[in-house]
C-alpha positions in Angstrom: -17.1 -3.9 -21.0 -13.8 -1.9 -19.8 -10.5 -3.5 -21.7 -7.4 -2.8 -19.6 -4.1 -3.5 -21.0 -1.1 -3.5 -18.7 2.2 -3.5 -19.6 4.8 -5.6 -17.1 8.2 -4.7 -18.4 9.6 -5.5 -14.7 10.8 -8.2 -13.0 9.7 -12.0 -11.6 8.6 -10.3 -8.0 7.1 -7.3 -9.4 5.0 -9.2 -11.9 3.4 -11.1 -8.9 3.4 -8.0 -7.1 1.2 -6.8 -9.9 -1.1 -9.8 -9.9 -2.8 -8.5 -7.0 -3.3 -5.4 -8.5 -5.1 -7.3 -11.8 -6.6 -9.5 -9.4 -8.6 -6.7 -7.5 -10.1 -5.3 -10.8 -11.7 -8.1 -11.5 -12.9 -8.9 -8.3 -14.1 -4.7 -8.4 -15.4 -5.2 -12.0 -16.2 -8.8 -13.0 -17.6 -8.1 -16.7 -14.0 -6.5 -17.1 -11.5 -8.3 -19.5 -7.6 -7.8 -18.3 -5.4 -8.2 -21.2 -0.9 -8.4 -19.8 1.8 -7.7 -22.3 5.0 -9.8 -20.9 8.3 -10.6 -22.0 8.0 -14.7 -22.7 10.2 -15.6 -19.4 7.2 -14.0 -17.6 4.6 -15.8 -19.5 4.4 -19.5 -16.6 3.5 -17.1 -13.9 0.6 -15.6 -14.9 -1.0 -17.6 -18.0 -2.4 -20.0 -15.0 -4.1 -16.7 -14.4 -8.5 -16.6 -14.4 -8.4 -13.1 -13.9 -6.0 -12.7 -17.3 -8.1 -13.0 -20.5 -5.0 -12.6 -23.2 -1.0 -12.7 -22.7 0.4 -10.6 -25.2 4.4 -10.7 -26.1 6.9 -8.4 -25.7 9.9 -10.4 -27.0 10.7 -8.3 -29.9 12.9 -10.7 -32.7 12.5 -8.6 -35.6 14.3 -5.7 -34.5 13.3 -3.0 -31.7 11.9 -0.6 -34.6 9.4 -3.0 -35.6 9.1 -4.8 -33.0 7.3 -1.6 -31.8 5.5 -1.2 -34.4 4.6 -5.1 -34.0 2.9 -4.6 -30.3 2.1 -1.3 -30.9 -0.5 -3.4 -34.3 -1.6 -6.1 -31.4 -2.4 -3.3 -29.1 -4.6 -1.2 -31.9 -6.4 -4.3 -33.0 -7.8 -4.9 -29.4 -9.1 -1.3 -28.9 -8.1 -0.8 -25.7 -10.2 1.4 -22.3 -7.1 1.5 -20.4 -3.5 1.3 -20.2 -1.5 1.0 -17.0 2.2 0.4 -17.2 4.2 -0.2 -14.2 7.5 1.3 -13.8 9.2 3.2 -16.4 8.8 2.2 -20.3 8.5 5.5 -23.3 7.8 2.2 -25.6 4.4 2.0 -22.9 3.6 5.4 -23.1 4.3 5.3 -26.8 2.1 2.4 -27.5 -0.6 4.0 -25.4 -0.9 7.7 -27.0 -0.3 6.3 -30.6 -3.0 3.3 -30.1 -5.4 6.5 -28.9 -6.4 4.7 -25.7 -8.2 7.4 -24.1 -7.2 6.6 -20.5 -3.3 6.2 -20.4 -2.2 5.4 -16.7 1.3 5.6 -15.2 4.9 6.8 -14.0 4.8 10.8 -14.0 8.5 11.2 -13.4 9.6 9.3 -16.6 10.7 10.2 -20.5 7.9 11.2 -22.2 5.7 11.2 -19.3 3.5 14.2 -20.8 1.9 11.7 -22.8 0.2 9.8 -20.0 -3.5 11.2 -19.0 -3.1 10.1 -15.8 0.1 9.7 -13.7 2.0 10.2 -10.3 5.2 10.0 -9.1 7.2 7.0 -8.2 8.8 6.6 -4.6 6.9 10.1 -3.9 5.1 9.0 -0.6 4.1 5.2 -0.6 5.8 2.8 1.6 6.4 0.5 -0.7 6.6 -0.7 -4.7 3.0 -3.0 -4.2 1.4 0.3 -2.6 2.4 2.5 -5.5 1.0 -0.5 -8.1 -2.1 0.0 -6.2 -2.1 3.7 -6.5 -1.6 3.6 -9.9 -4.8 1.5 -10.5 -7.2 3.7 -8.3 -6.3 6.0 -10.9 -8.5 4.8 -12.7 -10.5 2.1 -10.5 -10.9 4.9 -7.6 -11.5 2.9 -4.3 -9.9 0.0 -5.7 -9.2 -2.5 -2.6 -5.7 -3.0 -1.6 -5.7 -7.2 -1.4 -2.1 -9.4 -1.7 -1.9 -11.5 -5.2 -2.6 -15.2 -4.8 -1.1 -18.1 -6.8 -3.1 -21.0 -7.3 -1.3 -24.7 -6.5 -0.9 -27.1 -9.8 -2.2 -30.1 -7.8 -0.6 -32.3 -11.0 3.0 -30.9 -10.2 2.1 -30.9 -6.4 1.4 -35.1 -6.6 4.7 -35.2 -8.8 7.0 -33.3 -6.4 5.9 -35.4 -3.4 6.1 -39.1 -5.0 9.7 -37.2 -6.1 10.4 -36.5 -2.9 9.2 -40.3 -1.3 11.9 -41.7 -3.6 14.3 -39.9 -1.6 13.6 -40.6 1.7 12.5 -36.7 2.4 9.9 -36.9 5.2 6.7 -35.1 5.4 7.9 -32.4 7.0 11.2 -30.3 5.9 12.2 -26.9 4.1 13.2 -25.3 1.6 16.0 -23.4 0.9 15.9 -21.4 -2.8 19.2 -20.3 -3.4 17.4 -18.6 -6.9 18.6 -14.7 -7.9 18.7 -13.3 -11.2 22.2 -10.7 -9.5 24.9 -12.7 -8.1 25.8 -10.2 -4.8 22.1 -11.2 -3.6 22.9 -14.9 -3.2 24.1 -16.1 0.9 27.4 -17.1 0.0 28.3 -21.4 -0.5 30.0 -20.8 2.9 27.5 -19.8 4.8 24.9 -21.3 3.8 27.4 -24.8 4.9 27.8 -23.0 8.3 24.3 -23.1 9.1 23.7 -26.5 8.2 26.2 -27.0 11.0 24.6 -24.9 13.5 21.3 -26.3 12.8 22.9 -29.5 14.2 24.0 -27.9 16.8 20.5 -26.2 17.5 18.8 -29.9 16.6 16.9 -28.5 13.8 16.5 -31.9 12.2 14.0 -31.3 9.5 14.8 -32.5 5.9 16.8 -29.2 3.5 15.4 -29.2 0.4 17.6 -26.7 -2.6 16.4 -25.7 -5.4 16.7 -23.5 -7.4 15.6 -22.3 -11.1 16.7 -21.1 -14.6 20.2 -19.7 -14.5 21.1 -20.9 -11.1 22.8 -24.6 -12.3 26.4 -23.3 -11.6 25.7 -22.3 -7.6 23.6 -25.4 -7.2 26.3 -27.7 -8.3 29.0 -26.4 -6.3 26.4 -25.9 -3.3 25.9 -29.9 -3.6 30.2 -30.6 -4.1 30.6 -28.7 -0.8 28.0 -29.6 1.3 29.1 -33.3 0.2 32.8 -32.4 1.0 31.7 -31.4 4.5 30.2 -34.8 5.1 27.1 -33.6 7.7 25.0 -36.1 8.8 23.0 -34.8 11.3 21.0 -33.2 7.9 20.0 -34.6 5.3 20.0 -32.4 2.4 18.6 -32.6 -1.0 18.4 -31.1 -4.9 16.0 -30.4 -6.8 17.5 -27.9 -9.6 16.1 -26.4 -12.1 12.2 -26.1 -11.1 10.0 -23.7 -13.1 7.4 -21.7 -11.9 4.4 -24.0 -11.2 6.7 -26.4 -10.2 8.2 -23.6 -7.2 4.5 -22.8 -6.3 4.0 -26.5 -5.9 7.1 -27.5 -3.8 6.7 -24.6 -1.7 3.2 -25.7 -1.1 4.3 -28.9 0.6 7.1 -27.3 2.5 7.5 -26.1 6.5 9.7 -23.3 5.6 10.8 -21.5 3.1 14.3 -20.0 3.2 14.5 -17.4 -0.2 16.9 -14.4 -1.1 15.5 -11.0 -1.8 14.3 -12.3 -5.6 10.8 -13.5 -6.9 10.3 -17.0 -4.6 10.1 -15.1 -1.4 6.8 -13.6 -3.2 5.8 -16.8 -4.2 5.9 -18.0 -1.1 3.9 -15.0 0.3 1.2 -15.4 -2.6 0.9 -19.1 -1.2 0.3 -17.9 2.4 4.1 -20.7 3.3 5.6 -19.3 6.2 9.3 -17.8 4.6 12.7 -16.3 5.9 13.7 -13.9 3.4 17.5 -12.3 3.2 17.4 -8.9 2.4 20.0 -6.7 1.9 20.0 -3.7 4.1 18.3 -1.7 1.9 15.2 -3.4 2.1 14.2 -2.6 5.6 14.5 1.4 5.4 11.7 1.3 2.8 10.2 -1.2 -0.2 9.0 -4.1 2.3 5.9 -5.5 1.0 4.9 -8.3 3.4 4.7 -8.4 7.8 4.3 -11.6 10.3 1.3 -10.6 8.9 1.6 -12.7 6.1 3.7 -15.1 7.7 7.3 -13.9 6.5 10.2 -12.9 7.8 13.1 -11.2 7.6 16.7 -10.9 8.1 19.1 -7.8 7.3 22.6 -7.6 6.2 24.4 -4.4 8.1 25.8 -2.9 4.8 25.4 -0.1 3.4 22.0 1.8 1.5 23.9 0.9 -1.5 24.8 -2.6 -1.1 22.7 -5.6 -2.3 24.8 -7.9 -0.8 23.6 -10.0 2.6 27.4 -12.1 2.8 26.7 -10.0 6.4 24.0 -11.7 8.2 26.1 -14.4 10.1 24.9 -17.8 9.7 24.1 -18.1 12.8 20.9 -15.1 13.0 19.7 -17.4 10.4 20.0 -21.0 12.6 18.0 -18.4 15.4 15.1 -17.2 13.0 14.5 -21.1 11.4 14.5 -22.7 15.4 12.3 -19.8 16.2 9.5 -19.9 13.2 9.8 -23.4 13.0 
């Protein structure tokens, strides 16, 4: 029985993509035990995944040095056969080396990368990060079949949300617009969202809009709600569901007809449950590192900005309205 440790220290969107690798590894070798080390804030995305034997927390409240050895102790105790680190992490490289794990897989072009036993240079010739994650896993699991991640829907959360939306008189067919983003620059601005809603009315897009956000999005949602109410947009019903967490987000998306999102984790959640989505992305995503296509019911609008910019405000409201009309 192979015991595999995966170090997942990147963003939630990346972890959702990495989940596809974990599921593929388990499908290839059902007897394998897969452990994941990640930060506590990302655990809700993984804790209900049957392919994961255990989640090891990476939060180090006792200080970096002591915390490093605490995690190392947890790793040593489990006696792993393989450690796979996605992205760059000198801590992960040293954990694998000091724990004497035989197969240590990770990114070659990083500090202390020479301590790895099998490695690849990131962004060498792969099309996107998803492909790169699978290439890393194939270093110790040859022939691993690439598969997109799958997120199970919590039936209890679905029923609770459906009841809540019914009380707010939201029709069974509606659009979710998730405004969440870890970076303010990636958000679609409030005034442009309001203008898009006006265009929805003109283009006879009559579906109710449920605006949703996660932790850290509360202030933006408050500003958006106040602006929408002041704009007196009567022909489009607008409702707000703020601060919902991972399982509730997946459940809400499963009920929606269409999901609109920024360049953040929610667009990956929509793809992982097979929901039609429209993502508003910065220009550099178009050139490289785009994961999904229309086969995954994923559609995109790109901001016409410099490759260095993360902004999406160059996407015109009319572009958003036209695309929504086409795919909904």
